[in-house]
Each structure stands twice: as C-alpha cells, then as structure tokens.
C-alpha distance (Angstrom), angle and dihedral (degrees) to the residues before:
residue distance angle dihedral
M1 . . .
T2 3.78 . .
K3 3.76 124.9 .
Q4 3.81 90.6 -112.9
D5 3.80 90.8 56.2
S6 3.78 93.9 54.8
I7 3.80 115.1 121.7
D8 3.76 115.8 -110.0
D9 3.77 112.1 -97.0
S10 3.79 107.2 -92.0
S11 3.79 119.7 156.7
A12 3.78 96.1 151.1
P13 3.80 114.3 139.4
L14 3.78 122.6 -119.9
I15 3.81 94.0 -92.4
E16 3.80 90.8 58.2
H17 3.80 91.3 49.9
L18 3.81 89.7 51.1
A19 3.79 90.3 48.8
E20 3.79 89.8 50.4
L21 3.81 90.3 49.7
R22 3.80 90.4 49.7
N23 3.79 91.6 52.0
R24 3.80 92.4 49.2
I25 3.81 91.0 49.4
L26 3.81 91.5 48.7
Y27 3.80 91.3 50.1
S28 3.81 89.8 49.8
I29 3.82 92.8 48.3
A30 3.80 90.8 48.6
A31 3.81 91.4 50.3
F32 3.81 91.8 47.7
T33 3.81 92.2 47.8
A34 3.80 92.5 51.5
A35 3.82 91.7 45.4
F36 3.82 91.3 47.0
L37 3.80 92.4 53.1
F38 3.80 91.1 48.0
A39 3.82 93.0 49.2
W40 3.81 91.8 44.1
I41 3.81 92.9 51.8
F42 3.82 90.8 51.9
W43 3.79 96.9 37.4
K44 3.82 94.0 121.9
P45 3.85 96.3 60.5
V46 3.81 88.6 44.8
F47 3.80 91.0 51.9
D48 3.81 90.3 48.7
I49 3.81 88.6 55.1
L50 3.80 91.6 49.1
K51 3.81 89.7 47.3
A52 3.81 93.7 53.1
P53 3.87 96.8 88.4
L54 3.81 90.7 53.7
C55 3.81 93.2 44.9
N56 3.79 91.3 51.0
V57 3.81 91.6 52.9
L58 3.81 92.7 45.9
T59 3.80 91.1 48.7
E60 3.80 90.1 53.0
R61 3.80 88.3 52.7
G62 3.81 92.0 49.3
Q63 3.81 93.8 -112.0
E64 3.77 131.7 130.3
C65 3.81 116.2 -106.9
Q66 3.78 102.9 -125.5
L67 3.81 132.1 146.4
V68 3.78 123.1 -169.5
L69 3.79 137.6 -146.9
I70 3.81 108.0 -117.9
K71 3.81 94.2 179.2
M72 3.77 127.2 40.0
Q73 3.80 93.3 -123.6
E74 3.80 95.1 41.5
G75 3.81 96.1 101.5
F76 3.80 91.0 52.8
F77 3.80 92.7 50.4
V78 3.80 90.8 48.4
S79 3.80 90.5 54.3
M80 3.81 90.9 47.3
K81 3.82 93.1 49.9
I82 3.79 91.3 50.1
G83 3.79 88.6 48.3
L84 3.81 92.0 51.5
W85 3.81 96.7 44.5
G86 3.78 93.8 40.1
G87 3.79 92.0 44.7
F88 3.79 92.6 52.9
A89 3.82 91.8 46.7
L90 3.81 92.6 50.2
A91 3.80 94.1 43.0
F92 3.82 96.0 44.1
P93 3.83 95.2 92.1
V94 3.80 90.0 53.8
I95 3.81 92.5 45.0
A96 3.81 91.6 48.5
Y97 3.80 90.6 48.1
Q98 3.82 91.7 51.5
L99 3.81 90.3 48.9
W100 3.78 90.1 49.9
R101 3.80 92.3 49.2
F102 3.80 90.1 53.0
V103 3.82 98.6 48.4
A104 3.83 99.5 32.3
P105 3.85 96.6 79.5
G106 3.82 89.5 60.5
L107 3.80 95.0 52.8
Y108 3.77 130.6 87.4
R109 3.77 114.3 -114.5
S110 3.80 90.5 -112.8
E111 3.82 89.0 52.6
K112 3.79 90.3 51.1
A113 3.79 90.9 51.4
A114 3.83 89.9 49.7
F115 3.80 97.7 44.7
L116 3.81 101.9 41.2
P117 3.84 96.9 69.2
F118 3.79 90.3 55.1
L119 3.79 90.9 50.0
V120 3.80 87.9 56.6
A121 3.82 95.8 40.6
S122 3.81 95.3 52.3
P123 3.85 98.0 68.2
V124 3.81 90.6 38.6
M125 3.81 91.6 55.8
F126 3.80 91.2 44.1
V127 3.81 90.9 54.4
L128 3.81 90.2 46.4
G129 3.80 90.4 53.0
G130 3.79 90.8 49.3
V131 3.81 90.7 50.7
V132 3.81 91.3 52.3
A133 3.80 90.5 49.2
Y134 3.82 92.8 48.0
F135 3.79 99.0 46.0
V136 3.82 102.0 30.2
I137 3.80 114.6 19.6
L138 3.80 102.4 36.5
P139 3.83 95.1 56.0
W140 3.81 89.4 49.7
A141 3.79 92.2 47.8
F142 3.81 95.4 47.3
Q143 3.79 91.7 46.4
F144 3.81 89.1 53.0
F145 3.81 95.6 47.0
L146 3.79 94.3 45.6
S147 3.79 91.6 48.6
Y148 3.80 87.1 76.6
Q149 3.80 88.1 73.3
D150 3.80 86.6 72.5
S151 3.81 89.4 62.3
F152 3.81 88.8 67.0
A153 3.79 94.4 50.1
A154 3.78 115.0 102.7
S155 3.79 120.3 -123.5
V156 3.83 114.5 -134.0
N157 3.76 132.1 -177.0
D158 3.78 111.7 -135.0
A159 3.81 114.4 179.6
G160 3.77 91.1 -28.2
S161 3.81 95.8 -48.2
L162 3.79 123.7 115.0
S163 3.79 116.7 -137.7
K164 3.78 140.9 159.4
V165 3.79 126.5 -115.7
P166 3.84 123.3 -169.0
S167 3.78 117.2 -104.3
G168 3.81 98.1 -157.7
V169 3.82 93.7 -96.0
V170 3.81 106.9 125.7
F171 3.78 134.6 156.5
Q172 3.80 117.1 -96.5
G173 3.77 104.2 162.4
S174 3.77 130.9 -166.6
M175 3.80 116.4 -106.9
E176 3.80 92.6 -135.8
S177 3.82 94.9 46.2
Y178 3.78 91.7 48.2
L179 3.80 92.3 49.6
S180 3.82 91.6 49.3
L181 3.81 91.9 49.3
T182 3.80 93.5 47.5
M183 3.78 94.9 46.7
S184 3.81 90.8 46.4
F185 3.79 89.7 59.3
V186 3.80 93.1 45.2
M187 3.81 92.6 47.7
A188 3.82 92.9 45.6
F189 3.79 93.3 52.6
G190 3.79 92.6 42.2
I191 3.81 90.3 54.2
C192 3.82 93.1 44.4
F193 3.79 89.6 53.7
Q194 3.82 88.5 61.0
L195 3.82 88.2 73.8
P196 3.82 97.5 95.1
V197 3.81 91.2 43.0
L198 3.81 91.9 52.6
L199 3.81 96.6 43.3
T200 3.79 93.4 44.8
L201 3.80 91.2 49.3
M202 3.82 89.8 49.8
G203 3.79 89.3 50.0
R204 3.79 91.5 49.7
A205 3.81 89.4 50.6
G206 3.80 92.2 48.9
L207 3.80 94.4 -112.9
A208 3.82 93.4 115.0
S209 3.79 135.1 28.5
S210 3.78 133.1 -155.6
R211 3.81 89.2 -120.2
G212 3.80 91.5 53.5
L213 3.80 92.4 47.0
K214 3.80 90.5 51.5
Q215 3.81 90.4 51.9
M216 3.82 89.8 50.6
R217 3.81 94.2 54.4
K218 3.81 95.5 108.1
Y219 3.80 91.5 49.9
A220 3.80 89.9 46.8
V221 3.81 90.2 54.2
V222 3.81 91.5 52.0
G223 3.80 92.0 45.2
I224 3.80 94.0 49.4
L225 3.81 91.7 47.6
F226 3.81 89.5 50.3
V227 3.81 91.9 50.8
A228 3.81 90.1 46.4
A229 3.81 90.5 53.7
M230 3.81 90.8 50.1
V231 3.81 100.7 47.3
T232 3.81 100.9 36.1
P233 3.80 130.1 64.4
P234 3.82 118.1 -95.3
D235 3.78 89.4 -84.8
V236 3.79 117.0 121.5
M237 3.79 92.7 -151.2
S238 3.82 92.7 55.3
Q239 3.79 90.7 48.5
L240 3.80 91.5 49.5
I241 3.80 90.5 48.7
L242 3.81 91.0 53.7
F243 3.81 90.7 46.9
A244 3.81 91.1 48.1
V245 3.80 89.3 52.7
I246 3.82 99.6 42.6
Y247 3.82 102.1 40.3
P248 3.83 94.8 60.3
L249 3.81 86.1 55.1
Y250 3.81 88.0 59.3
E251 3.81 90.3 52.9
I252 3.80 90.1 47.3
S253 3.82 87.9 53.0
I254 3.82 90.3 54.7
F255 3.81 89.9 50.8
L256 3.81 92.7 49.3
V257 3.82 93.5 46.7
A258 3.82 90.6 48.8
R259 3.80 89.1 50.0
F260 3.81 91.4 53.0
E261 3.80 89.8 48.1
R262 3.81 91.3 53.3
Q263 3.80 90.9 48.6
R264 3.81 91.2 49.5
E265 3.80 91.3 47.7
A266 3.81 91.6 50.0
Q267 3.81 91.0 49.8
M268 3.80 93.0 47.9
R269 3.80 91.4 47.7
A270 3.79 89.1 51.8
D271 3.82 89.5 50.6
G272 3.81 92.0 46.0
T273 3.81 93.0 -121.3
W274 3.81 98.9 109.0
V275 3.81 117.5 114.1
D276 3.80 118.6 -164.4
I277 3.80 111.1 -132.0
D278 3.78 120.6 -173.2
E279 3.80 113.4 -128.0
D280 3.81 91.6 -125.7
D281 3.80 91.1 49.8
E282 3.78 89.5 46.9
G283 3.80 91.6 51.8
A284 3.82 91.1 46.9
A285 3.77 90.8 48.9
G286 3.77 90.0 51.0
T287 3.83 90.2 49.7
N288 3.79 92.7 49.1
A289 3.77 90.2 47.8
C-alpha cells in the first residue's frame, strides 16, 4: 500500500464519531430549514415559473391561463410543497458537503479522488434532466392532454366548409394537481439522468464492465422504453423523446466505463501487475466458476 493510499489518521472512539454525525445532521437540518423558509416566502414566483409551460400552450390555443383552488386549503399546501421541494434543492449542496465531511476521513485518498467527481456530477445531471423535462417534455405533454378538449367541440357544416365550435368544455385545472404532475415529470427525468453517473460509478468500483454493458444493450432498450411508458403521458412521441434522450446516456456510460478500464490497465501495466486474459479463457473461467 502506497503512502498516498493510507487512511487519514482517525483514532476517535465511537462517542466522538456519534458526536460528529450529530453535528453534521444539525448543520444539514439548519441549512434545510433556512432554505425551506426562503423557498416558502417566494413560492408564488416559483409557481409562476412552473406554470409557464402550461400558460404557453394555453396561449397558443387561444385560452386563458387560469388554475383554480378546488379545496379551501389547497393554496397553503401548494406553498408548503414548493417550500419543501425548493428547500431540499437549495440545501442539497450543503447536505452533500456535510455527508462528504463525515465519510471522507474513512476513505483512502485514491477512493476520495474516485468518488468526489460523482458527488459533483449527480446534482448536475439531475438539474440537466429537470431542464429537459421543463423545456421539452412538459410542452409536449400539455399539448397532448389539452388536445382532448377538441373531442368535445362540435363539427358543423357551414356553406360546405367543416369547422369546429366550442362546446363549453374548457380546462380549469387544480393548482395542487398541476404542481404534482409537473414535479413528477421533473423528478422522473432528473432520476433518469442519474443513469450514466450510476453505471460509471459501478464501472469504477468494478461492479460493471464495458463488455457486460454492451451485452445488456437489448435489455437496456426494453427497460428504458418501459420507464418511458411509465413516466410520460400515453403519447408515443413523448415516450420516444424520453427514449432518445436516455439511451444515448447509456452509450455514454459504456464509453466512460471503457475509458476507466483502459486507464486501469495502463496503470497496472506500468506497475507490472497486469495479467493478459483471453476473452475465451475469461468466459470459460466464468462458466467453470
């Protein structure tokens, strides 16, 4: 074991570790509380931002953008949900930092160098997934759902021309239902965009290989299509858009894992610890095992 890979000096007894954990939890709770209050105070501008995709679609259809309160307490619960979600999003960097400070002393320096990039990449990919959902998927979904209003419009023949007249059926959605639907899409895409982070981390830890990921391509296609059908509206175009966004991330994961494998091989060859194993021998060894 090299000097760089030595574990940080830590001879603290259990009670000191528990005290350290308590302090990190208190710091995280304080950060979340402050972020929650900030997000709750400014919940209305945040809701206006979340409402923008719907308003844009309604404006294109010549309708007024208006949501209603179905229940008396609905407005309060909407503000609380925005406060909770917004508070967690704002406080996440602090929470992640406190978690890192707690576990870092027990890691080798090489493990720190390997794990830290993924800790940074995870929130970045989540935000990227949320941006794709907000600017691409939500307009498609709302356009699809609102198109059902046309089914209630009556067709009339006026001097040989076919036109549509409104039947009095218009969209007046609930604030709480709209917020839940919007955040479901954002959360689903944010989680799906964790795929390359997870697979690359597994590859770095030796739990997955680029060869294995390539062999699992057909199962990955089926799995991604299944997830797309679950988290998107029953609109084929929306499902294909999600698949077109997520599947390239799987291929990027294979590229990143293969890159790590080449770097590890080069390092082991330099150290004289690399052993060439033929793929057929490797497969036979795996079968015999």
